[in-house]
N, C-alpha and C positions, 0 to 999 in steps of 0.2 A: 889552533891559534899559534902563531909564530912568535919568535922572540922580538921581532921588529914591532909587531902590533902591541905586544906587552909593553915594550919600551915607550911607544907612543902614548898608551893609556897611562902608564906610570908618570910620564912627563906632564900629561894633562892634569892628573890628580895632584901632583906635586905643585903645579902652578896654581891650581884652585885653592890649595892650602895656603898659598901666599896672597889670596884675595882676587885672583883672576876669574871673574864670573864667566867670561867667554870660554875659557879653558874648561871650566866646570860644566857648562852646558854641553860642550863638545864631548866631554868625558861621559856624561849621562846618556847622550844620544848614541854614543858608540857602545856603551855597556848594555843598554836595554835590549837590543836584538840578541846579544850573547846570553843574557838571562832568559829571554824567551825561548831560545834554542835549547838551553839547559833544562828549563822547566818542561818544555814540550816532550823531551826525551823521558823525563821522570814522571810526568802526570798523564801520559797516554791519552791525549786528546781532550782532556776536560778543560775547555776554553775558559769558562768562568774562573775556575781555580787557577788556570795559567796566568790570567791577567792579575788576579789577586796576588799570586806569587811574585810576579814581576814588580808590581807596585810596592809590595812589602819589602822586597829586596832592595829596590831603589831607595826607599825611605831609610832602610837600615844602613845602606852605604852612605847616605847623606849624614845620618847621625853618627856614624863611626869614622867618617873621613879623616878626622884628626888623629886616628890611631894608625893610619898608614904611615910607614916609614919610608920616605923617599930613598931611592937607590935600590930598593928591594923589588923583586918581581911583584906585580900588582894582581895577576890572575889568581894565584893561590889565596890571596886576601879576599878577592871578590867571591871566589867559589866557596870559601869557608863561610862567609856571610850568607850566600845563597843556600848552601846546605842547611844551615840553621833555620832559615825562613821556610824552606821546604819541609823540614821536620815539624816546625810549628804548624804549618798549614795542614799536614797530615794528621797531627795530633788533634787539632780543632775539628777536622772532618770526622775522625773516629769518635771523638766525644759527642759530637752532634748526632751521629748515627746511633750511638748508645742511648742518648737521651730520647731520641725519636722512638727507638724501640721500646724503651721504658714507658714512654707516653702512650704508645700504641697498646701496650699490655694493660696499662692503667685504664685507658679508654675502653678497651674491650671488657674489662672487669666491671666498669661502671655503667655500661649500656644495658638498659632493662631488656630482659629477654621475655618472650611470651611464656605464660605459665605452662608447665608441662604436667600432665596428669600422671600420677604414679601408677604404673602397671600393677595389677593386683598381686603379682608374685614377688614384688620387691619388699613388701612389708616384712615377711619372715626373714629375708636376707638382712634387711636393716636392723631388725631386732637382734640378730646374732653378732653384729659388729660391736667392738668395744665402744663405750659411751662417747668418747671424744671423737672418734671417727664417725659414728652415727650422727652426732650433732652437726659435725662439719658438713657431711653429705646432705643432711636435711636442710640446713640453712643455705648452703651455696648452690646445690644442684636442684633440690626440690622446691624450695621457697624462692629461688632465683635472686637471693640477696647478693649485693656486691661484696667483694672481700672486705672492704672497709666496714660495711654494715654488719656483716656476719661476725667480724672481729669485735666490733663494739657490743654486739648482743651477747656473744659467748665469752668475752673476756680473754680470748686467745689471740695471740699475735698473728698477723697476716701470713708470715712464713710458716708458722706451725699449722695454721689453718689449711694452707695449700697442701702441706705434707699429709695432714689428716684426711683431706678429701681424696688425694691420690691413693693413699693406702686403703681407705674405705672402699673406693671403687674397685681397686685391685682385689681386695678381699672378697667383695661381692661377686666379682667376675670368677674368682677361684671357686667360690661356693656354687655358682651356677654351672661350672664345669665339673662339679663333683669332687673337687680337690679342696675339701674343707680345711682351711688353715687358721680359721678364726674361732675356734671353740673357746668358750670361757669368758 
């Protein structure tokens, strides 16, 4: 982008601040492809996100147009707003992905599983686990309760229940391999 184009955009924006609607329409029409080009470089082909970015940026430019100081270069002002909208878009996307991952985990925990019969050799291993680990493994793995149900039944928080199940299974695995680490 050259200085001449910056000067044209600056003049259009300054005129729009004075109430010239035609200049404002020309400014937005000229800026949209610049935003699309900037977003395309940053968003690597995600077309839905690209259009959201362009529209959010144009809206933000509209809302902030009174903050532009005529006589100053306009492109740094435009790109500062665009960078902020891009950061917002990426934050929303990563939050959405985190929520979807949490939902998938919760959904997997709440889907009923077919009952699994306890192999005869697990009973002695279970008996050797500490009481909390034994109860957690029995509720979550053998009775196939969801974490929420097992937590309600045992009075143990979901996080502690997950840890107890993990440690209980690890302890049983160690016992099966002959590395008895859970005596007592």
